[in-house]
VOBA-1610 file (N, C-alpha, C; in pm, whole numbers, padded with zeros to 5 digits, always signed):
BEGIN
Met+01961+10553+04652Met+01946+10561+04799Met+02080+10582+04866Ala+02183+10507+04813Ala+02318+10520+04869Ala+02368+10662+04852Thr+02336+10721+04733Thr+02379+10858+04705Thr+02318+10956+04804Asp+02187+10933+04834Asp+02120+11021+04929Asp+02184+11015+05067Lys+02227+10891+05109Lys+02291+10875+05240Lys+02424+10950+05245Arg+02500+10944+05130Arg+02629+11014+05125Arg+02607+11165+05135Val+02501+11211+05068Val+02469+11354+05071Val+02435+11399+05212Val+02355+11314+05281Val+02317+11346+05419Val+02439+11351+05510Arg+02528+11246+05494Arg+02648+11241+05578Arg+02739+11360+05550Thr+02752+11396+05424Thr+02837+11510+05386Thr+02782+11640+05442Ser+02649+11656+05435Ser+02585+11777+05488Ser+02602+11785+05638Leu+02587+11668+05705Leu+02601+11665+05851Leu+02743+11701+05893Leu+02843+11645+05819Leu+02982+11674+05850Leu+03013+11823+05830Ala+02958+11876+05719Ala+02980+12018+05692Ala+02921+12106+05801Gly+02803+12064+05850Gly+02739+12140+05958Gly+02820+12137+06085Ile+02879+12017+06117Ile+02961+12004+06238Ile+03084+12092+06228Val+03150+12087+06109Val+03271+12168+06087Val+03239+12316+06101Ala+03124+12357+06042Ala+03083+12498+06049Ala+03056+12540+06192Leu+02989+12450+06268Leu+02957+12480+06408Leu+03083+12492+06490Tyr+03178+12397+06469Tyr+03304+12398+06543Tyr+03384+12524+06510Gly+03385+12554+06379Gly+03459+12674+06336Gly+03402+12799+06395Ser+03270+12806+06402Ser+03203+12923+06460Ser+03235+12936+06608Ala+03230+12823+06681Ala+03260+12824+06825Ala+03405+12862+06849Ser+03492+12807+06764Ser+03634+12838+06776Ser+03659+12985+06752Gly+03587+13040+06652Gly+03602+13181+06620Gly+03559+13269+06734Val+03451+13232+06802Val+03401+13309+06917Val+03504+13306+07027Ala+03562+13184+07053Ala+03662+13172+07160Ala+03784+13255+07126Gln+03824+13249+06996Gln+03940+13324+06955Gln+03914+13474+06965Glu+03794+13515+06931Glu+03758+13656+06935Glu+03758+13708+07078Lys+03722+13623+07173Lys+03716+13664+07312Lys+03854+13704+07363Gly+03957+13627+07328Gly+04094+13660+07365Gly+04118+13655+07514Val+04222+13724+07558Val+04261+13726+07698Val+04220+13859+07759Thr+04172+13857+07883Thr+04129+13981+07948Thr+04243+14039+08031Ala+04227+14164+08069Ala+04327+14229+08154Ala+04340+14155+08287Arg+04228+14111+08340Arg+04231+14038+08467Arg+04313+13908+08454Glu+04298+13841+08341Glu+04371+13716+08318Glu+04521+13740+08301Val+04557+13850+08236Val+04699+13885+08222Val+04761+13910+08358Ile+04691+13984+08442Ile+04744+14015+08575Ile+04752+13889+08661Ala+04659+13798+08644Ala+04665+13670+08718Ala+04792+13595+08682Arg+04829+13599+08556Arg+04954+13533+08514Arg+05076+13601+08577Ile+05073+13733+08581Ile+05184+13807+08642Ile+05200+13765+08788Arg+05089+13755+08858Arg+05094+13716+08999Arg+05151+13576+09017Gln+05125+13489+08921Gln+05178+13352+08928Gln+05327+13349+08895Gln+05368+13433+08801Gln+05505+13427+08750Gln+05606+13509+08830Val+05561+13605+08907Val+05654+13696+08973Val+05731+13628+09085Glu+05679+13516+09135Glu+05747+13434+09235Glu+05770+13508+09367Val+05673+13590+09404Val+05675+13662+09531Val+05536+13648+09592Pro+05524+13611+09721Pro+05390+13604+09783Pro+05318+13738+09768Trp+05193+13732+09724Trp+05120+13855+09696Trp+05073+13920+09826Ala+05110+14046+09846Ala+05077+14118+09969Ala+04929+14155+09974Ala+04872+14150+10093Ala+04731+14187+10110Ala+04713+14337+10086Glu+04808+14416+10133Glu+04803+14560+10112Glu+04913+14597+10012Thr+04874+14648+09898Thr+04969+14681+09793Thr+04909+14785+09699Val+04997+14860+09634Val+04950+14955+09532Val+04939+14888+09396Asp+04977+14761+09389Asp+04971+14687+09262Asp+04828+14642+09235Thr+04748+14737+09187Thr+04606+14712+09163Thr+04563+14784+09034Phe+04440+14753+08990Phe+04384+14825+08875Phe+04352+14969+08918Lys+04389+15064+08833Lys+04369+15205+08863Lys+04259+15269+08780Ala+04232+15212+08664Ala+04129+15268+08576Ala+04087+15162+08476Gly+03963+15172+08429Gly+03914+15080+08328Gly+03854+14952+08386Asn+03796+14871+08299Asn+03729+14746+08337Asn+03828+14630+08325Pro+03861+14563+08434Pro+03956+14452+08429Pro+03915+14338+08336Asp+03785+14328+08308Asp+03738+14220+08220Asp+03738+14259+08072Thr+03799+14371+08042Thr+03816+14413+07903Thr+03909+14317+07829Thr+03875+14282+07707Thr+03963+14199+07625Thr+04084+14282+07582Val+04201+14228+07603Val+04325+14301+07575Val+04358+14295+07426Thr+04388+14411+07369Thr+04428+14417+07228Thr+04579+14435+07214Gly+04644+14470+07323Gly+04788+14491+07324Gly+04827+14549+07458Ile+04955+14535+07494Ile+05001+14580+07626Ile+05113+14682+07609Thr+05097+14795+07678Thr+05201+14896+07686Thr+05260+14891+07827Val+05389+14871+07835Val+05459+14870+07964Val+05538+15000+07973Thr+05527+15068+08087Thr+05590+15199+08098Thr+05633+15228+08241Met+05719+15324+08254Met+05761+15370+08387Met+05651+15454+08452Met+05584+15535+08372Met+05480+15622+08425Met+05373+15645+08318Ala+05248+15623+08354Ala+05138+15637+08258Ala+05100+15784+08242Thr+05190+15859+08183Thr+05165+16001+08156Thr+05062+16013+08044Met+05013+16133+08024Met+04917+16156+07916Met+04979+16118+07782Glu+05106+16152+07764Glu+05176+16119+07639Glu+05182+15968+07618Val+05212+15893+07722Val+05219+15747+07710Val+05082+15689+07678Leu+04978+15740+07742Leu+04842+15692+07714Leu+04804+15719+07569Gln+04840+15836+07519Gln+04810+15869+07379Gln+04882+15775+07283Arg+05006+15745+07313Arg+05083+15655+07227Arg+05027+15513+07231Ala+04982+15471+07350Ala+04924+15338+07364Ala+04795+15328+07284Ala+04709+15428+07297Ala+04581+15427+07224Ala+04603+15430+07074Ala+04699+15511+07029Ala+04727+15521+06886Ala+04779+15390+06829Ala+04849+15313+06913Ala+04904+15184+06870Ala+04806+15069+06888Gly+04687+15098+06941Gly+04587+14994+06960Gly+04614+14902+07077Lys+04689+14952+07176Lys+04721+14872+07295Lys+04643+14929+07412Asn+04551+14849+07466Asn+04458+14904+07565Asn+04487+14867+07710Leu+04587+14784+07736Leu+04627+14755+07875Leu+04761+14823+07900Ile+04762+14915+07997Ile+04884+14987+08032Ile+04930+14938+08168Ile+05052+14888+08171Ile+05113+14844+08297Ile+05219+14948+08333Thr+05195+15018+08443Thr+05281+15129+08483Thr+05347+15102+08617His+05468+15152+08633His+05539+15133+08760His+05497+15237+08863Glu+05477+15359+08818Glu+05446+15468+08910Glu+05299+15511+08898Pro+05253+15596+08989Pro+05111+15635+08990Pro+05068+15704+08861Thr+04939+15696+08835Thr+04879+15759+08717Thr+04810+15891+08754Phe+04762+15898+08881Phe+04679+16012+08920Phe+04742+16097+09030Tyr+04875+16114+09021Tyr+04946+16219+09094Tyr+04962+16197+09244Asn+04936+16077+09293Asn+04962+16046+09433Asn+04984+15896+09447His+05053+15855+09552His+05099+15717+09566His+04986+15614+09558Leu+04872+15646+09615Leu+04761+15550+09618Leu+04663+15571+09502Asp+04692+15664+09412Asp+04606+15694+09297Asp+04464+15731+09340Lys+04451+15801+09452Lys+04320+15847+09496Lys+04275+15963+09407Leu+04146+15970+09382Leu+04093+16074+09294Leu+04040+16194+09369Asp+04055+16195+09502Asp+04001+16306+09582Asp+04110+16389+09648Val+04233+16376+09602Val+04344+16448+09663Val+04348+16594+09616Leu+04320+16617+09491Leu+04319+16754+09438Leu+04200+16832+09494Glu+04215+16962+09501Glu+04110+17048+09557Glu+03975+17028+09488Glu+03978+17019+09355Glu+03853+17002+09280Glu+03820+16855+09253Lys+03899+16769+09312Lys+03880+16624+09297Lys+03871+16586+09149Glu+03773+16505+09111Glu+03764+16458+08972Glu+03725+16568+08874Asn+03687+16684+08927Asn+03654+16797+08840Asn+03776+16881+08804Asp+03889+16850+08865Asp+04012+16918+08827Asp+04032+16902+08676Pro+04057+17008+08602Pro+04061+16998+08455Pro+04165+16901+08400Val+04280+16892+08464Val+04386+16802+08416Val+04348+16656+08444Leu+04305+16630+08567Leu+04262+16495+08603Leu+04141+16452+08521Ala+04045+16543+08505Ala+03923+16510+08430Ala+03956+16474+08285Ala+04048+16547+08224Ala+04086+16520+08085Ala+04154+16383+08073Lys+04233+16349+08172Lys+04302+16219+08169Lys+04202+16106+08185Leu+04110+16120+08279Leu+04007+16018+08300Leu+03918+16003+08176Ala+03886+16115+08114Ala+03801+16111+07994Ala+03872+16039+07879Phe+04001+16063+07866Phe+04076+15998+07759Phe+04081+15847+07781Ile+04103+15806+07905Ile+04107+15663+07938Ile+03973+15597+07906Ala+03864+15664+07943Ala+03731+15609+07918Ala+03699+15606+07769Lys+03732+15712+07698Lys+03703+15721+07555Lys+03771+15609+07476His+03892+15575+07515His+03970+15476+07439His+03967+15337+07504Asn+03879+15322+07604Asn+03859+15190+07667Asn+03990+15133+07718Leu+04070+15218+07784Leu+04198+15175+07837Leu+04182+15116+07976Val+04273+15026+08010Val+04280+14967+08143Val+04420+14994+08197Val+04428+15052+08316Val+04558+15085+08374Val+04579+15003+08500Trp+04693+14934+08506Trp+04728+14853+08624Trp+04869+14890+08668Arg+04888+14903+08797Arg+05020+14941+08849Arg+05098+14818+08894Phe+05226+14816+08860Phe+05314+14706+08898Phe+05438+14765+08963His+05432+14784+09093His+05539+14851+09167His+05599+14763+09276Asp+05518+14734+09376Asp+05569+14666+09497Asp+05633+14531+09465His+05562+14449+09393His+05608+14311+09372His+05720+14302+09268Trp+05729+14401+09179Trp+05841+14403+09085Trp+05969+14437+09159His+05957+14523+09261His+06072+14553+09345His+06106+14435+09437Leu+06004+14363+09485Leu+06027+14252+09578Leu+06085+14128+09510Arg+06070+14120+09379Arg+06122+14007+09305Arg+06274+13996+09325Lys+06326+13874+09324Lys+06468+13850+09339Lys+06527+13801+09208Pro+06615+13878+09146Pro+06656+14012+09188Pro+06546+14114+09164Asp+06557+14227+09232Asp+06465+14340+09212Asp+06457+14368+09063Gly+06334+14368+09008Gly+06317+14385+08864Gly+06367+14518+08813Ile+06351+14623+08891Ile+06399+14755+08849Ile+06551+14758+08849Val+06611+14710+08955Val+06758+14710+08964Val+06818+14623+08854Ala+06758+14508+08828Ala+06808+14418+08724Ala+06812+14487+08587Gly+06704+14560+08556Gly+06699+14630+08428Gly+06802+14742+08419Met+06820+14815+08529Met+06918+14923+08532Met+07059+14869+08517Val+07087+14761+08586Val+07222+14701+08580Val+07252+14655+08438His+07153+14595+08373His+07173+14547+08235His+07200+14663+08140Thr+07123+14772+08154Thr+07141+14888+08067Thr+07276+14954+08089Leu+07321+14959+08214Leu+07451+15018+08245Leu+07567+14926+08208Gly+07537+14796+08190Gly+07643+14700+08161Gly+07729+14670+08282Trp+07667+14674+08400Trp+07742+14661+08525Trp+07728+14523+08590Glu+07681+14425+08519Glu+07661+14293+08579Glu+07789+14241+08645Lys+07901+14258+08580Lys+08028+14202+08632Lys+08084+14283+08749Tyr+08027+14401+08772Tyr+08075+14484+08883Tyr+07989+14471+09008Gln+07877+14401+08997Gln+07777+14396+09105Gln+07825+14310+09221Asp+07800+14358+09342Asp+07838+14286+09463Asp+07754+14159+09475Ala+07816+14049+09507Ala+07745+13921+09515Ala+07646+13917+09632Lys+07671+13996+09735Lys+07586+13993+09854Lys+07487+14108+09862Asn+07510+14213+09783Asn+07422+14331+09788Asn+07404+14383+09646Glu+07285+14364+09590Glu+07261+14400+09451Glu+07268+14550+09424His+07273+14631+09530His+07277+14776+09514His+07420+14832+09511Leu+07519+14748+09532Leu+07658+14794+09539Leu+07740+14744+09420Phe+07833+14828+09374Phe+07914+14796+09256Phe+08057+14844+09276Thr+08151+14766+09227Thr+08291+14807+09226Thr+08332+14820+09079Ile+08342+14945+09034Ile+08369+14973+08893Ile+08517+15008+08875Pro+08567+15004+08752Pro+08705+15050+08730Pro+08720+15195+08774Glu+08832+15230+08832Glu+08850+15364+08885Glu+08825+15471+08779Thr+08748+15570+08818Thr+08715+15681+08729Thr+08694+15805+08816Thr+08645+15913+08758Thr+08611+16032+08835Thr+08461+16053+08830Val+08411+16135+08920Val+08268+16165+08921Val+08227+16225+08788Lys+08308+16316+08736Lys+08275+16382+08609Lys+08264+16282+08494Lys+08360+16191+08485Lys+08358+16091+08377Lys+08240+15995+08393Leu+08207+15961+08517Leu+08093+15872+08540Leu+07964+15938+08495Thr+07946+16067+08523Thr+07823+16136+08483Thr+07807+16138+08331Val+07917+16155+08260Val+07912+16153+08114Val+07867+16017+08064Asp+07920+15912+08125Asp+07883+15775+08087Asp+07736+15747+08119Leu+07690+15793+08233Leu+07551+15773+08274Leu+07454+15845+08181Lys+07488+15967+08143Lys+07403+16043+08052Lys+07383+15968+07921Ala+07491+15912+07869Ala+07484+15841+07741Ala+07404+15712+07752Lys+07426+15635+07857Lys+07361+15505+07869Lys+07215+15515+07909Leu+07180+15618+07987Leu+07043+15630+08036Leu+06961+15733+07958Ser+07023+15795+07859Ser+06954+15896+07775Ser+06886+16002+07860Thr+06960+16053+07957Thr+06906+16158+08043Thr+06985+16286+08023His+06922+16400+08046His+06988+16527+08023His+06975+16624+08140Ala+06906+16584+08244Ala+06879+16677+08355Ala+06939+16625+08486Met+07055+16566+08479Met+07120+16513+08598Met+07170+16627+08689Arg+07170+16601+08818Arg+07223+16697+08914Arg+07329+16625+08999Val+07437+16693+09028Val+07550+16628+09096Val+07596+16713+09215Val+07617+16645+09328Val+07675+16709+09445Val+07804+16631+09475Ala+07917+16686+09434Ala+08045+16616+09453Ala+08157+16700+09395Asp+08279+16666+09432Asp+08397+16719+09367Asp+08406+16649+09231Pro+08396+16720+09119Pro+08395+16653+08988Pro+08519+16568+08960Asn+08631+16602+09024Asn+08755+16529+09001Asn+08780+16418+09103Gln+08683+16398+09192Gln+08697+16292+09293Gln+08708+16156+09226Lys+08809+16079+09265Lys+08825+15945+09211Lys+08731+15850+09282Ile+08667+15763+09207Ile+08567+15673+09265Ile+08583+15531+09210Arg+08546+15433+09292Arg+08541+15294+09250Arg+08414+15225+09301Arg+08376+15261+09422Arg+08263+15194+09486Arg+08138+15280+09471Val+08035+15222+09407Val+07912+15296+09376Val+07791+15225+09435Ala+07699+15303+09490Ala+07571+15249+09539Ala+07460+15299+09448Leu+07369+15209+09410Leu+07253+15245+09328Leu+07127+15223+09409Val+07058+15332+09442Val+06932+15327+09515Val+06831+15407+09435Pro+06764+15344+09337Pro+06681+15418+09241Pro+06550+15470+09299Gly+06485+15557+09221Gly+06354+15607+09261Gly+06361+15709+09372Ala+06251+15718+09448Ala+06243+15807+09564Ala+06247+15719+09689Ser+06367+15675+09724Ser+06382+15574+09829Ser+06379+15631+09970Gly+06400+15761+09982Gly+06392+15825+10113Gly+06527+15839+10182Phe+06531+15929+10278Phe+06654+15965+10348Phe+06722+15846+10414Ala+06644+15760+10479Ala+06703+15648+10552Ala+06782+15555+10460Arg+06721+15511+10351Arg+06789+15418+10260Arg+06906+15485+10189Glu+06887+15612+10153Glu+06994+15684+10081Glu+07116+15703+10170Thr+07095+15743+10295Thr+07209+15766+10385Thr+07269+15635+10435Gln+07189+15530+10444Gln+07245+15399+10481Gln+07350+15356+10378Ala+07320+15384+10250Ala+07416+15351+10145Ala+07540+15438+10156Leu+07521+15566+10181Leu+07634+15658+10191Leu+07720+15631+10314Glu+07660+15575+10418Glu+07735+15547+10541Glu+07825+15425+10530Ile+07808+15346+10425Ile+07899+15233+10405Ile+08037+15293+10378Pro+08138+15258+10458Pro+08267+15328+10454Pro+08331+15340+10317Asp+08324+15235+10234Asp+08395+15242+10106Asp+08310+15291+09990Val+08185+15330+10015Val+08100+15384+09908Val+08143+15527+09878Asp+08180+15550+09752Asp+08228+15683+09711Asp+08115+15772+09662Val+08019+15713+09592Val+07913+15794+09533Val+07781+15717+09531Leu+07673+15788+09550Leu+07539+15730+09546Leu+07467+15777+09421Leu+07410+15682+09346Leu+07322+15713+09234Leu+07179+15693+09283Thr+07097+15795+09268Thr+06958+15783+09311Thr+06868+15864+09218Gly+06737+15860+09247Gly+06642+15923+09156Gly+06589+16057+09200Glu+06534+16062+09322Glu+06460+16182+09362Glu+06473+16206+09512Pro+06590+16251+09559Pro+06606+16279+09703Pro+06555+16418+09737Arg+06525+16438+09862Arg+06484+16572+09907Arg+06607+16659+09927Glu+06595+16785+09886Glu+06710+16874+09895Glu+06748+16905+10039Trp+06651+16907+10130Trp+06683+16941+10268Trp+06719+16818+10351Glu+06729+16703+10285Glu+06770+16581+10356Glu+06901+16529+10295Thr+06891+16437+10200Thr+07010+16373+10145Thr+07101+16471+10073Val+07045+16566+10000Val+07128+16662+09928Val+07210+16745+10025Glu+07147+16794+10131Glu+07220+16874+10231Glu+07325+16789+10302Tyr+07291+16662+10329Tyr+07385+16570+10396Tyr+07512+16555+10312Val+07495+16531+10182Val+07613+16513+10096Val+07687+16645+10075Ala+07615+16755+10066Ala+07680+16886+10051Ala+07772+16911+10170Asp+07724+16877+10289Asp+07809+16893+10408Asp+07927+16797+10404Ala+07904+16675+10356Ala+08013+16578+10346Ala+08121+16625+10249Val+08079+16689+10140Val+08176+16742+10043Val+08257+16855+10106Thr+08188+16945+10177Thr+08257+17055+10244Thr+08358+17002+10346Gln+08321+16893+10413Gln+08409+16831+10514Gln+08514+16739+10452Lys+08513+16729+10318Lys+08608+16645+10244Lys+08604+16499+10291Lys+08482+16447+10300Lys+08461+16308+10342Lys+08474+16209+10226Gly+08489+16260+10105Gly+08503+16170+09991Gly+08373+16103+09950Lys+08263+16175+09965Lys+08131+16123+09927Lys+08073+16209+09815Gly+07992+16145+09730Gly+07928+16219+09622Gly+07788+16169+09597Leu+07709+16252+09530Leu+07570+16219+09501Leu+07540+16254+09356Ile+07488+16158+09281Ile+07444+16183+09144Ile+07294+16159+09137Ile+07218+16264+09109Ile+07071+16256+09104Ile+07031+16238+08958Leu+06984+16120+08925Leu+06950+16087+08787Leu+06815+16142+08744Gly+06727+16164+08842Gly+06586+16193+08812Gly+06509+16063+08835His+06388+16074+08882His+06312+15954+08918His+06292+15861+08797Ile+06246+15917+08686Ile+06219+15834+08569Ile+06346+15768+08515Pro+06454+15844+08489Pro+06575+15778+08437Pro+06635+15676+08532Ser+06612+15692+08662Ser+06674+15600+08758Ser+06604+15464+08764Glu+06484+15452+08705Glu+06412+15325+08711Glu+06359+15277+08574Gln+06365+15363+08475Gln+06303+15335+08346Gln+06346+15201+08285Ala+06475+15172+08291Ala+06525+15049+08231Ala+06467+14925+08299Gly+06423+14941+08423Gly+06362+14829+08495Gly+06227+14789+08437Met+06156+14885+08378Met+06029+14852+08315Met+06048+14800+08173Lys+06159+14837+08112Lys+06194+14775+07983Lys+06221+14627+08007Glu+06286+14596+08119Glu+06309+14457+08156Glu+06177+14386+08184Cys+06081+14457+08243Cys+05949+14400+08271Cys+05879+14359+08142Ala+05887+14443+08039Ala+05825+14410+07910Ala+05887+14284+07851Arg+06018+14274+07861Arg+06088+14153+07810Arg+06042+14029+07886Trp+06028+14043+08018Trp+05985+13932+08105Trp+05842+13889+08072Leu+05753+13985+08050Leu+05613+13955+08019Leu+05599+13871+07893Lys+05684+13897+07795Lys+05675+13826+07667Lys+05702+13676+07683Gly+05758+13638+07797Gly+05785+13497+07822Gly+05661+13416+07855Phe+05552+13482+07894Phe+05432+13406+07930Phe+05301+13470+07882Val+05310+13579+07811Val+05191+13638+07746Val+05221+13648+07597Ser+05156+13561+07520Ser+05188+13554+07377Ser+05069+13590+07287Glu+04951+13607+07344Glu+04831+13630+07263Glu+04826+13769+07200Val+04891+13867+07263Val+04882+14005+07215Val+05022+14067+07211Pro+05040+14171+07129Pro+05170+14238+07125Pro+05199+14314+07253Ile+05326+14316+07292Ile+05370+14386+07413Ile+05479+14484+07374Glu+05465+14608+07417Glu+05562+14710+07380Glu+05602+14792+07503Phe+05732+14815+07517Phe+05780+14907+07619Phe+05777+15049+07562Val+05709+15139+07631Val+05703+15278+07589Val+05766+15363+07700Pro+05883+15419+07676Pro+05948+15499+07780Pro+05871+15626+07810Ala+05867+15662+07938Ala+05809+15791+07977Ala+05914+15898+07951Thr+05874+16004+07887Thr+05969+16111+07854Thr+06009+16187+07978Asp+06140+16211+07994Asp+06189+16295+08102Asp+06135+16435+08076Pro+06049+16489+08165Pro+05979+16615+08134Pro+06061+16741+08146Phe+06181+16731+08204Phe+06259+16851+08228Phe+06334+16899+08104Trp+06345+17029+08090Trp+06416+17088+07977Trp+06564+17051+07979Lys+06622+17045+07862Lys+06766+17032+07851Lys+06823+17173+07849Asn+06910+17204+07944Asn+06964+17340+07950Asn+07110+17339+07991
//
């Protein structure tokens, strides 16, 4: 009789262990969803979340279980292909995915029937990808997440102005020598320069991305700023302004890095930051390729 009781107790214990293991397996299989990852980002970014923002889901189901995270400057077709091939289904991108600031699907003449847009949407759906944009609040973070990443890649931490994160006092050099250094550190090949190549410089302003005429010229108007580094200025605005300044021998210069190279390192920094509070899935920074030819 005692033996029978031990058998019963052993069977009961085995059943409990099996049940617990099964439940645990289901919970483990469920994993973390894209929505849950973004909720953590909102908690960790330490910036009040704006009611109106472009930092939203752009494609896919937010309740999809995440298998891996690709962080990128721009969710180009190439980046999406690399993410899918690596088994990473959540793409966190800094810039738009669908060719306009708000990622609207009705901007093109043929709307969602446009062959390029349609192919991109089909690829996202086929591979169960989820795309979320992280732009406004990464810039609003203190320090600005994009600027922080760029400064680290350039190795300019010790040159940064204590009161203005966009200003730097570097060892005296020339515009030409600075462009060579920038090309090497930022792995860019399509830089454009408006300046006297032999102009000596020490004071540099960094205003990445497509910041617009007002912000770009505000930096240039600072009396001791010798050269502005930026991403994508308009030729009939900031470029013409600096061209005139060069003709007038005002001692100003402009180095156009390209939009992607001017901010890319900031999203590499974002991937590093994410790893501090998302540990369930692999996280990889995938750089967006500079699309312009080397010539």
